[in-house]
MARKE-954858 format. One record per atom (N, C-alpha, C): residue number from 1; residue in three letters; x, y, z. Coordinates in nm, 3 decimals, m for minus. Layout:
BEGIN
PT:k:r:xx:yy:zz
PT:NUM:ALA:X:Y:Z .
...
REM end
This chain:
BEGIN
PT:k:r:xx:yy:zz
PT:1:MET:m2.399:m7.704:m0.874 .
PT:1:MET:m2.413:m7.600:m0.942 .
PT:1:MET:m2.294:m7.524:m1.017 .
PT:2:THR:m2.316:m7.455:m1.072 .
PT:2:THR:m2.191:m7.418:m1.152 .
PT:2:THR:m2.192:m7.290:m1.144 .
PT:3:LYS:m2.075:m7.191:m1.162 .
PT:3:LYS:m2.075:m7.016:m1.181 .
PT:3:LYS:m2.031:m6.987:m1.258 .
PT:4:PRO:m2.108:m6.903:m1.342 .
PT:4:PRO:m2.105:m6.843:m1.455 .
PT:4:PRO:m1.979:m6.758:m1.449 .
PT:5:LYS:m1.943:m6.761:m1.610 .
PT:5:LYS:m1.803:m6.721:m1.600 .
PT:5:LYS:m1.806:m6.556:m1.568 .
PT:6:GLY:m1.709:m6.463:m1.484 .
PT:6:GLY:m1.702:m6.343:m1.487 .
PT:6:GLY:m1.796:m6.308:m1.374 .
PT:7:THR:m1.851:m6.343:m1.294 .
PT:7:THR:m1.926:m6.311:m1.174 .
PT:7:THR:m1.870:m6.361:m1.067 .
PT:8:LEU:m1.891:m6.344:m0.963 .
PT:8:LEU:m1.789:m6.368:m0.815 .
PT:8:LEU:m1.938:m6.384:m0.705 .
PT:9:ARG:m1.942:m6.526:m0.633 .
PT:9:ARG:m2.055:m6.527:m0.568 .
PT:9:ARG:m1.984:m6.536:m0.438 .
PT:10:LEU:m2.003:m6.442:m0.323 .
PT:10:LEU:m1.946:m6.499:m0.184 .
PT:10:LEU:m2.095:m6.553:m0.105 .
PT:11:ASN:m2.043:m6.619:m0.014 .
PT:11:ASN:m2.135:m6.655:0.127 .
PT:11:ASN:m2.166:m6.587:0.219 .
PT:12:ARG:m2.227:m6.602:0.286 .
PT:12:ARG:m2.267:m6.487:0.363 .
PT:12:ARG:m2.136:m6.458:0.462 .
PT:13:THR:m2.013:m6.562:0.526 .
PT:13:THR:m1.935:m6.514:0.598 .
PT:13:THR:m1.825:m6.469:0.552 .
PT:14:GLU:m1.831:m6.488:0.388 .
PT:14:GLU:m1.711:m6.426:0.304 .
PT:14:GLU:m1.746:m6.259:0.268 .
PT:15:PHE:m1.873:m6.236:0.271 .
PT:15:PHE:m1.946:m6.092:0.255 .
PT:15:PHE:m1.892:m6.007:0.371 .
PT:16:VAL:m1.915:m6.093:0.472 .
PT:16:VAL:m1.873:m5.998:0.602 .
PT:16:VAL:m1.721:m5.965:0.604 .
PT:17:VAL:m1.654:m6.086:0.594 .
PT:17:VAL:m1.531:m6.052:0.602 .
PT:17:VAL:m1.468:m5.957:0.516 .
PT:18:VAL:m1.522:m5.953:0.439 .
PT:18:VAL:m1.466:m5.876:0.320 .
PT:18:VAL:m1.516:m5.732:0.305 .
PT:19:THR:m1.601:m5.741:0.403 .
PT:19:THR:m1.683:m5.588:0.415 .
PT:19:THR:m1.590:m5.546:0.536 .
PT:20:ALA:m1.543:m5.616:0.632 .
PT:20:ALA:m1.485:m5.595:0.750 .
PT:20:ALA:m1.328:m5.549:0.716 .
PT:21:ILE:m1.307:m5.572:0.629 .
PT:21:ILE:m1.153:m5.574:0.607 .
PT:21:ILE:m1.170:m5.416:0.517 .
PT:22:ILE:m1.246:m5.405:0.416 .
PT:22:ILE:m1.266:m5.304:0.338 .
PT:22:ILE:m1.344:m5.216:0.430 .
PT:23:LEU:m1.419:m5.235:0.529 .
PT:23:LEU:m1.399:m5.071:0.656 .
PT:23:LEU:m1.294:m5.068:0.730 .
PT:24:PHE:m1.200:m5.171:0.734 .
PT:24:PHE:m1.103:m5.146:0.839 .
PT:24:PHE:m0.961:m5.046:0.800 .
PT:25:VAL:m0.966:m5.098:0.612 .
PT:25:VAL:m0.863:m5.048:0.535 .
PT:25:VAL:m0.906:m4.852:0.533 .
PT:26:ALA:m1.046:m4.848:0.522 .
PT:26:ALA:m1.110:m4.704:0.491 .
PT:26:ALA:m1.097:m4.634:0.653 .
PT:27:PHE:m1.106:m4.712:0.721 .
PT:27:PHE:m1.072:m4.635:0.868 .
PT:27:PHE:m0.926:m4.604:0.877 .
PT:28:CYS:m0.856:m4.658:0.860 .
PT:28:CYS:m0.682:m4.692:0.842 .
PT:28:CYS:m0.699:m4.578:0.738 .
PT:29:LEU:m0.726:m4.564:0.640 .
PT:29:LEU:m0.666:m4.446:0.547 .
PT:29:LEU:m0.704:m4.308:0.608 .
PT:30:GLY:m0.852:m4.302:0.671 .
PT:30:GLY:m0.877:m4.180:0.690 .
PT:30:GLY:m0.798:m4.114:0.807 .
PT:31:TRP:m0.766:m4.227:0.924 .
PT:31:TRP:m0.668:m4.187:1.046 .
PT:31:TRP:m0.565:m4.140:0.971 .
PT:32:PHE:m0.520:m4.174:0.903 .
PT:32:PHE:m0.390:m4.163:0.824 .
PT:32:PHE:m0.378:m4.045:0.759 .
PT:33:ALA:m0.474:m4.008:0.708 .
PT:33:ALA:m0.484:m3.883:0.628 .
PT:33:ALA:m0.530:m3.755:0.784 .
PT:34:ASN:m0.597:m3.799:0.846 .
PT:34:ASN:m0.601:m3.722:0.956 .
PT:34:ASN:m0.483:m3.702:1.019 .
PT:35:TRP:m0.397:m3.765:1.024 .
PT:35:TRP:m0.279:m3.742:1.100 .
PT:35:TRP:m0.193:m3.689:1.037 .
PT:36:LEU:m0.166:m3.695:0.867 .
PT:36:LEU:m0.081:m3.594:0.820 .
PT:36:LEU:m0.141:m3.479:0.777 .
PT:37:VAL:m0.284:m3.440:0.771 .
PT:37:VAL:m0.347:m3.282:0.798 .
PT:37:VAL:m0.306:m3.249:0.948 .
PT:38:HIS:m0.280:m3.289:1.083 .
PT:38:HIS:m0.248:m3.246:1.166 .
PT:38:HIS:m0.087:m3.253:1.191 .
PT:39:ARG:m0.028:m3.339:1.141 .
PT:39:ARG:0.109:m3.315:1.138 .
PT:39:ARG:0.163:m3.201:1.036 .
PT:40:PHE:0.061:m3.151:0.923 .
PT:40:PHE:0.125:m3.032:0.849 .
PT:40:PHE:0.088:m2.921:0.886 .
PT:41:THR:m0.017:m2.917:0.968 .
PT:41:THR:m0.105:m2.783:0.970 .
PT:41:THR:m0.097:m2.782:1.150 .
PT:42:ARG:m0.007:m2.854:1.242 .
PT:42:ARG:0.032:m2.793:1.360 .
PT:42:ARG:0.112:m2.707:1.386 .
PT:43:VAL:0.110:m2.639:1.473 .
PT:43:VAL:0.160:m2.510:1.499 .
PT:43:VAL:0.287:m2.560:1.604 .
PT:44:SER:0.412:m2.537:1.609 .
PT:44:SER:0.508:m2.561:1.690 .
PT:44:SER:0.484:m2.469:1.823 .
PT:45:ALA:0.530:m2.506:1.942 .
PT:45:ALA:0.575:m2.420:2.076 .
PT:45:ALA:0.673:m2.294:2.033 .
PT:46:GLY:0.752:m2.335:1.965 .
PT:46:GLY:0.832:m2.238:1.914 .
PT:46:GLY:0.760:m2.115:1.807 .
PT:47:ASP:0.676:m2.162:1.754 .
PT:47:ASP:0.582:m2.055:1.636 .
PT:47:ASP:0.500:m2.000:1.728 .
PT:48:VAL:0.432:m2.081:1.836 .
PT:48:VAL:0.369:m2.001:1.946 .
PT:48:VAL:0.413:m1.884:1.992 .
PT:49:ALA:0.523:m1.935:2.060 .
PT:49:ALA:0.602:m1.840:2.122 .
PT:49:ALA:0.638:m1.692:2.057 .
PT:50:GLU:0.706:m1.725:1.904 .
PT:50:GLU:0.728:m1.611:1.849 .
PT:50:GLU:0.623:m1.526:1.820 .
PT:51:LEU:0.506:m1.584:1.758 .
PT:51:LEU:0.407:m1.511:1.756 .
PT:51:LEU:0.371:m1.429:1.883 .
PT:52:GLU:0.377:m1.489:2.030 .
PT:52:GLU:0.369:m1.381:2.121 .
PT:52:GLU:0.442:m1.295:2.144 .
PT:53:ARG:0.564:m1.333:2.093 .
PT:53:ARG:0.629:m1.219:2.077 .
PT:53:ARG:0.624:m1.106:2.021 .
PT:54:MET:0.580:m1.132:1.906 .
PT:54:MET:0.567:m1.043:1.765 .
PT:54:MET:0.435:m0.934:1.834 .
PT:55:SER:0.333:m1.049:1.886 .
PT:55:SER:0.201:m0.965:1.932 .
PT:55:SER:0.235:m0.871:2.053 .
PT:56:GLN:0.313:m0.854:2.116 .
PT:56:GLN:0.393:m0.813:2.220 .
PT:56:GLN:0.408:m0.673:2.192 .
PT:57:GLU:0.574:m0.704:2.093 .
PT:57:GLU:0.589:m0.612:1.987 .
PT:57:GLU:0.515:m0.513:1.930 .
PT:58:LEU:0.423:m0.570:1.864 .
PT:58:LEU:0.307:m0.466:1.835 .
PT:58:LEU:0.240:m0.367:1.886 .
PT:59:HIS:0.209:m0.461:2.021 .
PT:59:HIS:0.143:m0.380:2.091 .
PT:59:HIS:0.186:m0.229:2.184 .
PT:60:ASP:0.331:m0.288:2.209 .
PT:60:ASP:0.459:m0.199:2.271 .
PT:60:ASP:0.444:m0.103:2.128 .
PT:61:ALA:0.442:m0.110:2.004 .
PT:61:ALA:0.467:0.010:1.886 .
PT:61:ALA:0.333:0.053:1.868 .
PT:62:GLU:0.230:0.028:1.911 .
PT:62:GLU:0.126:0.064:1.942 .
PT:62:GLU:0.089:0.174:2.033 .
PT:63:GLU:0.155:0.145:2.160 .
PT:63:GLU:0.160:0.217:2.305 .
PT:63:GLU:0.223:0.337:2.252 .
PT:64:THR:0.369:0.289:2.190 .
PT:64:THR:0.493:0.384:2.155 .
PT:64:THR:0.395:0.491:2.033 .
PT:65:ARG:0.279:0.423:1.970 .
PT:65:ARG:0.291:0.553:1.830 .
PT:65:ARG:0.157:0.632:1.893 .
PT:66:ASP:0.074:0.609:2.020 .
PT:66:ASP:m0.035:0.673:2.034 .
PT:66:ASP:0.034:0.779:2.159 .
PT:67:GLN:0.172:0.746:2.231 .
PT:67:GLN:0.218:0.817:2.299 .
PT:67:GLN:0.267:0.967:2.201 .
PT:68:ALA:0.364:0.926:2.105 .
PT:68:ALA:0.402:1.042:2.016 .
PT:68:ALA:0.317:1.120:1.959 .
PT:69:ILE:0.174:1.041:1.945 .
PT:69:ILE:0.050:1.120:1.877 .
PT:69:ILE:0.012:1.224:1.988 .
PT:70:THR:0.013:1.195:2.109 .
PT:70:THR:m0.053:1.275:2.173 .
PT:70:THR:0.073:1.364:2.232 .
PT:71:TYR:0.185:1.337:2.214 .
PT:71:TYR:0.300:1.441:2.239 .
PT:71:TYR:0.297:1.510:2.136 .
PT:72:LEU:0.278:1.502:2.012 .
PT:72:LEU:0.275:1.591:1.908 .
PT:72:LEU:0.157:1.653:1.908 .
PT:73:GLN:0.052:1.616:1.927 .
PT:73:GLN:m0.083:1.709:1.929 .
PT:73:GLN:m0.092:1.789:2.081 .
PT:74:GLN:0.043:1.762:2.197 .
PT:74:GLN:0.022:1.867:2.306 .
PT:74:GLN:0.176:1.972:2.235 .
PT:75:ARG:0.211:1.953:2.154 .
PT:75:ARG:0.337:2.014:2.126 .
PT:75:ARG:0.257:2.111:1.994 .
PT:76:GLU:0.161:2.107:1.913 .
PT:76:GLU:0.123:2.155:1.813 .
PT:76:GLU:0.089:2.264:1.871 .
PT:77:ALA:m0.039:2.209:2.000 .
PT:77:ALA:m0.119:2.323:2.056 .
PT:77:ALA:m0.035:2.435:2.133 .
PT:78:GLU:0.110:2.383:2.228 .
PT:78:GLU:0.176:2.499:2.251 .
PT:78:GLU:0.233:2.590:2.116 .
PT:79:LEU:0.239:2.540:2.017 .
PT:79:LEU:0.303:2.615:1.918 .
PT:79:LEU:0.197:2.711:1.849 .
PT:80:THR:0.112:2.646:1.869 .
PT:80:THR:m0.027:2.719:1.741 .
PT:80:THR:m0.050:2.821:1.887 .
PT:81:ASN:m0.053:2.795:2.035 .
PT:81:ASN:m0.095:2.935:2.143 .
PT:81:ASN:0.054:3.017:2.121 .
PT:82:GLN:0.138:2.988:2.114 .
PT:82:GLN:0.291:3.048:2.116 .
PT:82:GLN:0.275:3.170:1.965 .
PT:83:LEU:0.249:3.092:1.857 .
PT:83:LEU:0.233:3.153:1.756 .
PT:83:LEU:0.127:3.254:1.765 .
PT:84:ASN:m0.026:3.213:1.806 .
PT:84:ASN:m0.080:3.350:1.830 .
PT:84:ASN:m0.020:3.444:1.920 .
PT:85:GLN:0.029:3.401:2.026 .
PT:85:GLN:0.084:3.518:2.130 .
PT:85:GLN:0.185:3.588:2.028 .
PT:86:THR:0.273:3.554:1.933 .
PT:86:THR:0.358:3.627:1.888 .
PT:86:THR:0.299:3.727:1.739 .
PT:87:GLU:0.156:3.709:1.680 .
PT:87:GLU:0.115:3.745:1.593 .
PT:87:GLU:0.064:3.839:1.672 .
PT:88:ALA:0.039:3.833:1.808 .
PT:88:ALA:m0.080:3.955:1.882 .
PT:88:ALA:0.019:4.047:1.939 .
PT:89:GLU:0.164:4.019:1.957 .
PT:89:GLU:0.304:4.089:1.981 .
PT:89:GLU:0.282:4.182:1.858 .
PT:90:LEU:0.326:4.106:1.745 .
PT:90:LEU:0.360:4.144:1.637 .
PT:90:LEU:0.243:4.287:1.587 .
PT:91:ARG:0.100:4.221:1.603 .
PT:91:ARG:0.025:4.334:1.572 .
PT:91:ARG:0.038:4.433:1.676 .
PT:92:ALA:0.033:4.380:1.788 .
PT:92:ALA:0.052:4.538:1.892 .
PT:92:ALA:0.156:4.609:1.879 .
PT:93:ALA:0.316:4.558:1.794 .
PT:93:ALA:0.398:4.649:1.804 .
PT:93:ALA:0.366:4.713:1.643 .
PT:94:MET:0.314:4.676:1.547 .
PT:94:MET:0.250:4.736:1.465 .
PT:94:MET:0.174:4.843:1.442 .
PT:95:ASP:0.080:4.844:1.560 .
PT:95:ASP:0.018:4.943:1.583 .
PT:95:ASP:0.114:5.073:1.663 .
PT:96:GLY:0.193:5.070:1.756 .
PT:96:GLY:0.280:5.117:1.826 .
PT:96:GLY:0.333:5.163:1.706 .
PT:97:LEU:0.394:5.100:1.639 .
PT:97:LEU:0.488:5.172:1.523 .
PT:97:LEU:0.428:5.293:1.425 .
PT:98:ARG:0.306:5.242:1.405 .
PT:98:ARG:0.193:5.323:1.294 .
PT:98:ARG:0.167:5.455:1.365 .
PT:99:ASP:0.191:5.437:1.511 .
PT:99:ASP:0.110:5.581:1.630 .
PT:99:ASP:0.257:5.652:1.610 .
PT:100:ALA:0.376:5.590:1.623 .
PT:100:ALA:0.478:5.648:1.665 .
PT:100:ALA:0.525:5.723:1.509 .
PT:101:ARG:0.500:5.661:1.397 .
PT:101:ARG:0.508:5.729:1.263 .
PT:101:ARG:0.413:5.846:1.275 .
PT:102:GLN:0.290:5.779:1.236 .
PT:102:GLN:0.184:5.929:1.277 .
PT:102:GLN:0.208:6.024:1.383 .
PT:103:GLU:0.294:6.018:1.477 .
PT:103:GLU:0.351:6.118:1.612 .
PT:103:GLU:0.446:6.184:1.596 .
PT:104:ALA:0.550:6.131:1.496 .
PT:104:ALA:0.689:6.187:1.428 .
PT:104:ALA:0.628:6.273:1.336 .
PT:105:GLU:0.564:6.208:1.214 .
PT:105:GLU:0.506:6.326:1.098 .
PT:105:GLU:0.405:6.401:1.166 .
PT:106:GLU:0.341:6.443:1.259 .
PT:106:GLU:0.289:6.549:1.315 .
PT:106:GLU:0.377:6.595:1.398 .
PT:107:LEU:0.486:6.592:1.449 .
PT:107:LEU:0.595:6.651:1.511 .
PT:107:LEU:0.676:6.707:1.387 .
PT:108:ARG:0.659:6.679:1.297 .
PT:108:ARG:0.788:6.713:1.166 .
PT:108:ARG:0.664:6.826:1.134 .
PT:109:THR:0.585:6.804:1.123 .
PT:109:THR:0.459:6.932:1.034 .
PT:109:THR:0.491:7.011:1.129 .
PT:110:ARG:0.462:7.018:1.282 .
PT:110:ARG:0.464:7.145:1.374 .
PT:110:ARG:0.600:7.213:1.358 .
PT:111:LEU:0.707:7.143:1.343 .
PT:111:LEU:0.855:7.211:1.342 .
PT:111:LEU:0.864:7.265:1.192 .
PT:112:SER:0.767:7.252:1.076 .
PT:112:SER:0.799:7.267:1.000 .
PT:112:SER:0.781:7.423:1.006 .
PT:113:ARG:0.624:7.407:1.061 .
PT:113:ARG:0.512:7.533:1.043 .
PT:113:ARG:0.614:7.635:1.130 .
PT:114:GLU:0.674:7.567:1.266 .
PT:114:GLU:0.725:7.681:1.342 .
PT:114:GLU:0.853:7.781:1.280 .
PT:115:ASN:0.926:7.644:1.183 .
PT:115:ASN:1.032:7.705:1.105 .
PT:115:ASN:1.003:7.781:1.014 .
PT:116:PHE:0.866:7.791:0.985 .
PT:116:PHE:0.849:7.840:0.859 .
PT:116:PHE:0.793:7.992:0.910 .
PT:117:ASP:0.719:8.022:0.996 .
PT:117:ASP:0.658:8.113:1.101 .
PT:117:ASP:0.792:8.227:1.112 .
PT:118:ALA:0.887:8.148:1.143 .
PT:118:ALA:1.008:8.237:1.228 .
PT:118:ALA:1.047:8.267:1.142 .
REM end
């Protein structure tokens, strides 16, 4: 029996061998691709240490910020209280000054009358 031109006929053993070779090559290519992916995406121990350090610094900075915010809120409350006290003292002083002016005006008026009557 002659083979027609342009066709490839394999017996059973050749077919198994060729299939095994193709599967082995596919396995090797897959393993190599996996190795490449892990090689380029692997995080080194130095990078992990750097990330840990940065994380700790960020945590410390957040704590410092929270402490600063708390301090500023306390300081603002103190200053607001002090301002309220100062405003109350100012109102009392202004009331006292108004009363003193009124009393001085009354005394002037009385003196003026006494000087006018005398």
